[in-house]
N, C-alpha and C positions, 0 to 999 in steps of 0.2 A: 884550770888555769884561766885567770881573768885576762882579757886582752884589751888593747887600745884600738882606736880606729886607724892608727898608723899602720898601713900594710902595703907592701909593694904589689902592683898588679901582677897576677900570675902565680902568686904564692898560695899555698893551701890556706883556706880560711881558718881563723883561730876560733876557739870556742869559749863560751862563758863557763863559769863554775858549774852551771846546770847542764853543761854538755851541748848547748845550742850553738850551732855554728854562726859566726858573725860574717856577714857579707857586706863589705863597704859598698855603698850605693855608687860611688865613683868607679869602682872596679866593675860592678854589674853594668853600668852604663857603657863603659868602654867596650865590653864584650858584646853587648846588644848592638852598639853602633857598628862593630866589626861584622856582625851577622847581617845587619841592614845593608852594608856596602855590597854584600853578595846578592841580595834579593830585591833591593829597592833602587829607585833612581836617586841621583845626587840631590835633586830638589826635595824629594821626600825625606831623605836622611837629614838634610838641613832643617826642614820644617819640624820633624820629630825631635831632633836634638834641641832646637830652640824651645819647644814646648816643655820638654823634660827639664831643661835648665831653668826655665821660668818657675816650674813647679818646685824644683829643689831650692831655689833662692827664697821661696816663701817659708821654708822650714830649715834654716841654717843649722840648727842643733841636731838634726836627724842625719846621722852618718851611716846607719845600718839599714839595709833594705827592709828588715822586719820591724822597724820602728814606726812604719806608716800604717795607719788604720783608716777605715772609712770616714770617720769624722774629719780627719785631715783633708781628705779629698773633697768632701762636701763643703768644708769651709773655704778651700781654695776656689772651688767653682763659684761660690757666692761672692768671694772677694774679687774675682776676675770680672764678674758681671757688674759689681759695684764700681769697679775702676772704669767701666764704660766699654769693655770688650763686648762685641756682638755675640749673640747666642750662637751663631754659626762658627765664630772663631773659638769660643770656649768648647763647643762640641768637637771641633777638629783637634784642639789641644788635648782634650780629655781622651779622645780616641788614641792619640799617640802615647799618653801616659798609661792608658789601659793596656796597650800592646806591650809596653815596656814591662809592666808588672806581670803580665801573663807570661812573657818570656822568662822572667825570673822564677815564676812558679814552675814552669815547664823544666827549667834547669835545676830544680830543687834547691834554689837559693832562698826563695821566699816561701813562707808557710801559707800565705794567702794573698789574693789579689785585692787590695783595698779599694779598687775602683768598681768592684762587683756591686750591682744595684745602685750605682751612682748615676744620676741623670742630670741633664741641664734642663731647667724649666723652659717650657715653650713660651715664645713671645705672645703677647695678647693678640687676639684675632683682629684682622683688619675689619673696619666697618664695611657692611655690604651696601650701604646707601650713603650718598654724599650729604652734606649739610643742607642741600636744596631738595633732598628727597629723591634724587635720581639713583636708580639701581646701579650699583657698581659690580655686582656679581653676575657674570654672563650665564651662569647655570640656572638663574632664576628668571622665568619668563616675564616679560614686561606686559603691561596691560594696555 
């Protein structure tokens, strides 16, 4: 039986004609946030929810948890950096998204975690000398 993405929270997931259960991402997110309320601070819950909502807005056509693949996550990371988000911010957001997808895998809703092996590029190294030649790295002895 082919299903639509319209499903009430708490109903049994519908399946595709191939027998794969469909899990609406909105339903999965609500259940994940309910779990976070039990184990995380209010601040952490808000931060994780904002990160996941930002990720979801980047892919409005994706309604099922299993429609996300690693290339989606990689492109989202690159887009966030191109928007001017700091490396630290993108790493924090990616950690939240990774936790969400891992929760979905653990619950047997997602077949895989698309954030696996996705990383945020490191920022360029700071120079160890100033423009005047003064050593800025305290671990290097001065002469």
